[in-house]
Wavefront OBJ file of the C-alpha trace (Angstrom):
o trace
v -28.904 -52.700 -14.462
v -29.646 -49.356 -12.814
v -28.181 -50.500 -9.568
v -24.810 -51.814 -11.341
v -24.501 -48.773 -13.083
v -25.044 -46.515 -9.659
v -22.217 -48.857 -7.868
v -20.081 -48.305 -10.746
v -20.798 -44.150 -10.793
v -20.280 -44.526 -6.648
v -17.058 -46.631 -6.783
v -15.409 -44.459 -9.735
v -16.263 -41.082 -7.653
v -14.828 -42.482 -4.369
v -11.385 -43.727 -6.578
v -11.452 -40.231 -8.449
v -12.210 -38.477 -5.606
v -8.758 -40.120 -3.802
v -7.055 -39.323 -6.980
v -7.712 -35.973 -6.888
v -6.955 -35.336 -2.989
v -3.677 -37.093 -4.043
v -2.491 -34.338 -6.444
v 0.738 -33.247 -6.013
v 0.801 -29.828 -4.245
v 3.833 -27.793 -4.592
v 4.155 -25.087 -1.711
v 6.215 -22.141 -1.866
v 6.566 -18.770 -0.152
v 8.430 -15.473 -0.400
v 8.709 -12.055 2.598
v 7.339 -9.778 0.003
v 7.931 -6.976 2.481
v 11.863 -8.022 2.386
v 11.405 -8.327 -1.707
v 10.123 -4.423 -1.834
v 13.218 -3.267 -0.005
v 15.444 -4.343 -2.392
v 12.956 -3.868 -5.792
v 14.879 -1.384 -8.164
v 13.516 1.938 -8.455
v 12.218 2.210 -5.023
v 14.885 4.360 -3.520
v 13.546 6.848 -6.848
v 10.073 6.477 -5.433
v 11.380 7.177 -1.888
v 13.416 10.227 -3.557
v 10.561 12.007 -5.353
v 8.367 11.165 -2.025
v 10.519 12.693 0.045
v 10.404 16.035 -2.249
v 6.987 16.175 -2.788
v 6.116 15.897 1.604
v 8.941 18.895 1.781
v 7.208 21.053 -0.727
v 3.611 20.430 1.186
v 5.385 21.200 4.389
v 6.853 24.181 3.040
v 3.938 25.495 2.211
v 2.129 23.872 5.311
v 4.656 26.136 7.168
v 3.829 29.116 5.027
v 0.250 29.068 6.332
v 0.939 28.273 10.013
v 3.515 31.797 9.809
v 0.708 33.818 8.276
v -1.882 32.417 10.727
v 0.754 33.369 13.748
v 0.847 36.607 12.139
v -2.855 37.590 12.176
v -3.455 35.780 15.449
v -0.806 37.796 17.023
v -1.558 41.086 15.295
v -5.267 40.484 16.095
v -4.212 39.915 20.213
v -2.326 43.126 20.163
v -4.831 45.377 18.677
v -8.018 43.950 19.158
v -8.874 46.552 21.936
v -8.380 49.610 19.442
v -10.989 48.651 16.690
v -14.216 48.791 16.316
v -17.058 45.476 16.832
v -16.783 45.160 12.585
v -13.547 44.927 12.142
v -12.981 42.524 15.210
v -15.415 40.340 13.808
v -13.933 40.549 10.135
v -10.309 39.753 11.599
v -11.860 36.601 14.138
v -13.345 35.454 10.208
v -10.585 35.979 8.675
v -8.587 34.003 11.445
v -11.414 31.251 11.906
v -11.050 30.748 7.972
v -7.349 30.531 7.746
v -7.932 28.122 10.324
v -10.029 26.132 7.944
v -7.898 26.392 5.217
v -4.950 24.844 7.184
v -7.232 22.191 8.022
v -8.427 21.539 4.690
v -4.998 21.664 3.258
v -3.343 18.930 5.813
v -5.835 16.203 4.867
v -6.107 17.119 1.213
v -2.102 16.954 1.434
v -2.353 13.666 2.970
v -4.984 12.070 0.479
v -2.393 13.696 -2.490
v 0.389 12.010 -0.850
v -1.268 8.266 -0.218
v -2.429 8.211 -4.044
v 1.230 9.738 -5.084
v 2.683 7.076 -2.998
v 0.220 4.015 -4.574
v 0.811 5.742 -8.568
v 4.548 5.613 -8.247
v 4.998 2.344 -6.275
v 2.383 0.498 -8.884
v 5.166 -0.611 -11.566
v 7.233 -1.874 -8.931
v 4.208 -3.712 -6.999
v 3.028 -5.003 -10.324
v 7.069 -5.754 -11.901
v 7.152 -7.898 -8.573
v 4.064 -9.345 -8.791
v 4.945 -10.398 -11.985
v 8.188 -12.316 -11.479
v 6.238 -14.258 -8.401
v 3.725 -15.427 -10.849
v 6.101 -16.451 -13.692
v 8.175 -18.497 -10.520
v 5.305 -19.775 -9.651
v 4.650 -20.984 -13.753
v 7.687 -22.239 -14.131
v 8.168 -23.949 -10.902
v 4.333 -25.715 -11.071
v 3.556 -24.232 -7.926
v 0.428 -24.852 -6.107
v 0.184 -21.470 -3.878
v 2.852 -19.070 -2.856
v 2.448 -17.416 0.301
v 3.591 -14.371 1.514
v 6.595 -15.324 4.330
v 5.944 -11.965 6.058
v 2.762 -13.961 8.043
v 4.268 -17.076 7.400
v 4.167 -18.893 10.958
v 4.822 -22.545 9.868
v 5.476 -23.909 6.617
v 6.258 -27.804 6.380
v 7.430 -28.709 2.626
v 7.158 -25.186 1.441
v 9.817 -23.609 -0.335
v 11.390 -20.130 -0.558
v 10.925 -18.819 -3.865
v 13.067 -15.366 -2.651
v 15.737 -16.428 -5.092
v 13.988 -17.474 -8.006
v 11.945 -14.488 -8.064
v 15.385 -12.446 -7.496
v 16.698 -13.961 -10.426
v 13.761 -13.135 -12.634
v 14.168 -9.479 -11.520
v 17.638 -9.385 -12.312
v 18.564 -8.715 -8.741
l 1 2 3 4 5 6 7 8 9 10 11 12 13 14 15 16 17 18 19 20 21 22 23 24 25 26 27 28 29 30 31 32 33 34 35 36 37 38 39 40 41 42 43 44 45 46 47 48 49 50 51 52 53 54 55 56 57 58 59 60 61 62 63 64 65 66 67 68 69 70 71 72 73 74 75 76 77 78 79 80 81 82 83 84 85 86 87 88 89 90 91 92 93 94 95 96 97 98 99 100 101 102 103 104 105 106 107 108 109 110 111 112 113 114 115 116 117 118 119 120 121 122 123 124 125 126 127 128 129 130 131 132 133 134 135 136 137 138 139 140 141 142 143 144 145 146 147 148 149 150 151 152 153 154 155 156 157 158 159 160 161 162 163 164 165 166 167
């Protein structure tokens, strides 16, 4: 009796596994970079970022001009200064260099954070549209076609996603 139950379990497992293996898998692909290029709001984000970068560059240019002025003053007048004044001026110039470097690093970090903040809603809308198309079309997987090297039996879902986004 035990042997019969084990044999039945083995047969069911073998056929059940086969049935699972033959489940219909529907594949899709989309080029997310292409989608991001046509997403609404992308141009606004680029304009905002360009303005903020220009503001930062203007501040940096002012800092460089002040640094250059102090450096030139030091080079031209150091011979007539006492050691104490010369050392003080050197420290001022070194401090300015450090502030400029710190400003550049902070500006780069802040701009990356700002870009992520501004693009998040756009990325979220695109992701939701892709997920909606996947559910509605019963796709098992949707791959990013930007890196897709070969696709057999994979459908390009870009037209459906564009329609979902109203593009």
